[in-house]
C-alpha positions in Angstrom: -13.4 28.9 -3.2 -9.9 27.6 -3.7 -9.1 25.0 -6.4 -6.7 22.1 -6.6 -5.6 21.1 -10.2 -3.2 19.2 -12.2 -1.7 19.7 -15.6 0.9 18.3 -17.9 4.2 20.0 -18.2 4.3 19.3 -22.0 1.6 20.6 -24.3 2.1 17.7 -26.6 -0.9 15.4 -27.0 -0.4 11.7 -26.6 -3.1 9.0 -27.1 -1.7 7.2 -24.1 -2.3 10.3 -22.0 -5.9 10.6 -23.2 -6.4 7.0 -22.4 -5.4 7.5 -18.9 -7.4 10.8 -18.4 -10.6 9.2 -19.9 -10.6 6.9 -16.8 -11.0 9.9 -14.7 -13.1 12.2 -16.9 -16.0 11.4 -19.3 -14.8 13.7 -22.1 -13.9 13.2 -25.7 -10.5 12.6 -27.1 -10.6 15.9 -29.0 -11.5 17.7 -25.8 -8.6 16.1 -24.0 -6.4 17.1 -27.0 -7.5 20.7 -26.7 -6.9 20.8 -23.0 -3.3 19.4 -23.4 -2.4 21.6 -26.3 -3.7 24.7 -24.6 -1.8 23.8 -21.4 -5.0 23.9 -19.4 -5.7 21.9 -16.1 -6.6 18.3 -16.9 -8.7 18.0 -13.7 -9.7 20.3 -10.8 -11.6 20.1 -7.6 -12.4 22.3 -4.7 -9.9 22.7 -1.9 -12.3 21.1 0.6 -13.0 18.0 -1.7 -10.9 15.2 -0.1 -12.4 12.7 -2.7 -11.5 15.0 -5.5 -8.1 15.6 -4.2 -7.5 11.8 -4.0 -8.6 11.5 -7.6 -6.1 14.1 -8.7 -3.4 12.4 -6.7 -4.3 9.0 -8.4 -4.2 10.7 -11.9 -0.8 12.2 -10.9 0.5 8.7 -10.0 -0.9 7.1 -13.1 0.5 9.8 -15.4 3.8 9.9 -13.7 4.1 6.1 -13.8 3.6 6.2 -17.5 6.3 8.9 -18.2 4.3 12.0 -18.1 5.6 15.1 -16.1 2.7 16.8 -14.2 2.4 19.8 -12.1 -0.1 20.2 -9.1 -1.7 23.4 -8.4 -3.5 25.1 -5.5 -5.2 28.3 -6.5 -3.1 28.7 -9.7 0.2 28.3 -7.7 2.3 25.2 -8.0 2.0 22.9 -5.0 3.6 19.7 -4.0 2.5 16.1 -3.7 3.5 16.2 0.0 1.0 19.2 0.6 -1.9 17.4 -1.1 -1.3 14.1 0.7 -1.1 16.0 4.1 -4.3 17.8 3.1 -6.1 14.4 2.4 -4.8 13.0 5.7 -6.0 16.1 7.6 -9.5 15.7 6.1 -9.4 12.0 7.0 -8.5 12.9 10.6 -11.3 15.4 10.8 -13.9 13.0 9.4 -12.8 10.4 12.1 -13.1 12.9 14.9 -16.5 14.1 13.8 -17.8 10.5 13.5 -16.4 9.8 17.0 -18.1 13.0 18.4 -21.4 12.0 16.8 -21.2 8.6 18.3 -20.6 9.9 21.7 -23.5 12.3 21.4 -25.7 9.5 20.2 -24.7 7.3 23.2 -25.2 10.3 25.7 -28.8 10.8 24.3 -29.7 7.2 25.0 
């Protein structure tokens, strides 16, 4: 399955970055430091996990607003903020359509 991820451009650990990331992941400061210094992904989710993608986008916004440069990834390839926002919107539309269809079927059966 494809993955979506985010990582910092810089491999320099910062307490402020750790503070932000701890809001999204329940890991220790030393684990965060290791992830940052190794240049690993800060957070990942499956390609079809709309809620996970929203969290990554929220982390991206918070890090960016605090002066951290981040890169977004889809299957280990750089991707754009626009692509992930479009993906979230697509999943929202699909969910809406599925719910409408289920309601129509339920009304038809009654």
